[in-house]
C-alpha positions as CSV (number, residue, x, y, z in Angstrom):
1,M,90.5,77.4,101.8
2,P,92.5,80.6,102.8
3,F,94.7,80.6,105.9
4,T,93.6,83.2,108.4
5,C,96.0,84.0,111.2
6,M,94.9,85.6,114.4
7,Y,97.6,87.9,115.8
8,S,98.5,91.2,117.5
9,Q,97.6,92.6,120.8
10,Q,94.1,93.4,119.5
11,N,93.7,89.8,118.3
12,L,92.5,90.9,114.8
13,S,92.3,88.7,111.7
14,A,93.8,89.8,108.4
15,K,90.3,90.6,107.1
16,E,89.5,92.7,110.2
17,I,92.7,94.7,109.7
18,V,91.8,95.4,106.1
19,K,88.3,96.4,107.2
20,K,89.7,98.8,109.8
21,A,91.9,100.4,107.1
22,D,89.0,100.6,104.7
23,D,86.7,102.2,107.4
24,N,89.4,104.7,108.2
25,M,89.4,106.0,104.6
26,R,85.7,105.9,104.0
27,G,84.1,106.6,107.4
28,K,80.3,106.5,107.6
29,T,80.2,109.4,105.1
30,S,82.9,111.4,103.4
31,E,83.4,114.4,101.2
32,A,86.6,115.2,99.4
33,D,88.2,117.6,96.9
34,I,90.7,115.5,94.8
35,T,93.4,116.5,92.4
36,I,95.0,113.9,90.1
37,K,98.2,114.8,88.4
38,I,99.4,112.6,85.5
39,I,103.1,113.1,84.8
40,R,104.8,111.7,81.7
41,P,108.3,112.3,80.3
42,T,107.0,114.8,77.6
43,W,103.7,116.0,79.0
44,S,101.6,116.4,82.2
45,R,97.9,116.8,82.9
46,E,95.8,117.7,85.9
47,M,92.3,116.8,86.8
48,N,90.1,118.1,89.7
49,M,87.0,116.6,91.1
50,K,84.7,116.4,94.1
51,A,83.8,113.1,95.7
52,W,81.1,111.9,98.1
53,S,80.5,108.5,99.7
54,K,78.2,106.8,102.2
55,G,79.6,103.6,103.5
56,D,80.6,101.0,100.9
57,D,77.4,101.2,98.9
58,Y,77.1,104.7,97.7
59,S,79.6,107.1,96.1
60,M,79.7,109.9,93.5
61,I,82.5,111.6,91.7
62,L,82.0,114.9,89.9
63,I,84.7,116.2,87.5
64,T,85.2,120.0,87.9
65,S,88.1,120.5,85.5
66,P,89.5,120.5,82.9
67,A,86.8,122.1,80.8
68,K,86.7,119.1,78.4
69,E,85.6,116.7,81.1
70,K,83.8,119.1,83.4
71,G,80.4,117.9,84.5
72,T,81.2,114.2,84.0
73,V,79.7,112.2,86.9
74,F,80.3,108.6,88.2
75,L,77.7,107.2,90.6
76,K,78.0,103.9,92.4
77,R,74.9,102.3,94.0
78,T,75.8,98.9,95.7
79,K,77.3,96.9,92.8
80,E,76.0,99.2,90.0
81,V,78.2,101.9,88.5
82,W,76.7,104.7,86.3
83,N,78.5,107.3,84.2
84,W,76.9,110.6,83.1
85,I,78.7,112.1,80.0
86,P,77.6,115.7,79.5
87,S,79.0,116.0,75.9
88,I,76.5,113.4,74.6
89,E,73.9,114.0,77.4
90,R,73.8,110.3,78.2
91,T,74.0,108.1,81.2
92,I,75.8,104.8,80.7
93,K,75.9,101.8,83.0
94,L,79.4,100.4,83.3
95,P,79.6,96.6,83.2
96,P,82.0,94.7,85.5
97,S,84.3,94.1,82.5
98,M,85.0,97.9,82.3
99,M,86.1,98.3,85.9
100,S,89.6,97.2,85.1
101,Q,90.0,99.8,82.3
102,S,91.7,103.2,82.6
103,W,89.7,105.8,84.5
104,M,89.5,109.0,82.5
105,G,92.8,108.4,80.8
106,T,94.8,108.0,84.0
107,D,96.8,105.1,85.4
108,F,94.0,104.4,87.8
109,T,91.3,101.9,86.9
110,N,87.6,102.6,87.2
111,D,87.6,100.3,90.2
112,D,90.4,102.2,91.9
113,L,88.2,105.4,91.9
114,V,84.7,104.2,91.9
115,K,85.3,101.1,94.1
116,E,82.8,98.6,92.8
117,A,84.9,95.9,94.3
118,S,85.1,95.7,98.1
119,S,88.5,95.1,99.6
120,V,86.7,93.4,102.5
121,S,84.0,91.2,101.1
122,D,85.4,90.5,97.6
123,Y,88.7,89.0,98.7
124,N,90.1,86.3,100.9
125,H,92.8,87.6,103.2
126,N,96.1,86.0,104.2
127,Y,98.5,87.4,106.9
128,L,102.1,87.4,105.6
129,G,103.8,88.9,108.6
130,K,105.1,92.3,109.6
131,E,107.4,94.5,107.7
132,I,108.8,98.1,108.1
133,M,107.4,100.3,105.3
134,F,108.2,104.0,105.1
135,N,109.6,103.8,108.7
136,K,106.4,102.4,110.1
137,D,105.6,98.9,111.5
138,C,103.1,97.4,109.1
139,Y,101.0,94.3,108.7
140,K,101.6,92.7,105.3
141,I,98.5,91.1,103.9
142,E,97.8,89.2,100.7
143,M,94.3,89.6,99.2
144,I,93.1,86.9,96.7
145,P,89.9,87.8,94.8
146,K,87.0,85.4,95.4
147,P,85.9,83.4,92.4
148,S,82.6,85.2,92.3
149,A,84.2,88.7,92.3
150,A,84.7,90.5,88.9
151,I,88.3,91.5,89.7
152,V,91.1,91.3,87.1
153,W,94.0,91.0,89.6
154,E,95.4,87.6,90.5
155,K,96.3,89.1,93.9
156,V,96.9,92.3,95.8
157,V,99.4,92.7,98.5
158,V,98.9,95.5,101.0
159,W,100.9,97.0,103.9
160,I,98.8,98.5,106.7
161,D,100.2,100.7,109.4
162,A,99.9,98.7,112.7
163,T,99.3,101.8,114.7
164,D,96.9,103.9,112.7
165,F,95.5,101.2,110.4
166,L,96.3,103.2,107.2
167,Q,97.2,101.4,104.0
168,L,100.6,102.7,103.0
169,K,101.4,100.5,100.0
170,A,99.6,98.2,97.6
171,E,101.0,95.9,94.9
172,F,98.7,94.6,92.1
173,Y,99.6,91.4,90.3
174,D,98.1,90.1,87.0
175,E,97.0,86.6,86.1
176,D,100.6,85.7,85.2
177,G,101.8,86.7,88.7
178,E,103.6,89.8,87.3
179,L,103.6,93.0,89.3
180,V,101.6,95.6,87.3
181,N,100.9,98.5,89.6
182,I,102.2,99.9,92.9
183,M,100.3,102.5,95.0
184,N,102.1,104.4,97.7
185,S,100.1,106.5,100.2
186,S,101.5,109.3,102.3
187,E,100.8,112.7,103.9
188,V,98.8,111.5,106.9
189,K,96.2,114.1,108.0
190,E,93.5,114.1,110.7
191,V,90.1,114.7,109.2
192,G,86.8,114.4,111.0
193,G,88.5,112.8,114.0
194,R,90.2,110.1,112.1
195,K,93.6,109.9,110.3
196,I,93.7,109.4,106.5
197,T,96.4,109.5,103.8
198,A,96.0,112.5,101.7
199,K,98.3,111.6,98.8
200,I,98.5,108.5,96.6
201,V,101.2,108.0,94.0
202,Q,100.8,105.2,91.4
203,L,104.0,103.8,89.9
């Protein structure tokens, strides 16, 4: 059974801190214009999209460029994820096994963008202490997927700003305990009365 530590002046559990960070980014509803840049030693690529969400259960992503992928749509409804592919005029339901695969040829997974998995309900949360990350006092929390969750990671470690409850860093570990992905978030902006990170870099 996971250890849950109660701490901080606000007396929040690790799960509650993760939920506050998740709520900060999602809000009740959200709309965003997103640019993804893929940079390699010999080439680079840019993709633009529009995204909408309503709580944890509903979200949609529409690719607006480049021309080859324009019109591609991803739709999430609770735990179901659908993909409209205009080139073949077909809608495909993505199985949980595909959520760990590359999203549109990027370093992100389908789950990173479409968020079938919930960082709140699909993980057990353990408080690891406080650390300074990017010159900010952060809660360090380990997230272990529940046995029932279709998640490929053995664990995820996140650093959440103790003041604004923004996730500033996340580390993703595979089943062998090897560090596979790192996501760093920056460029804090105030949107709709709440602060969010506007830039994510995956290493």
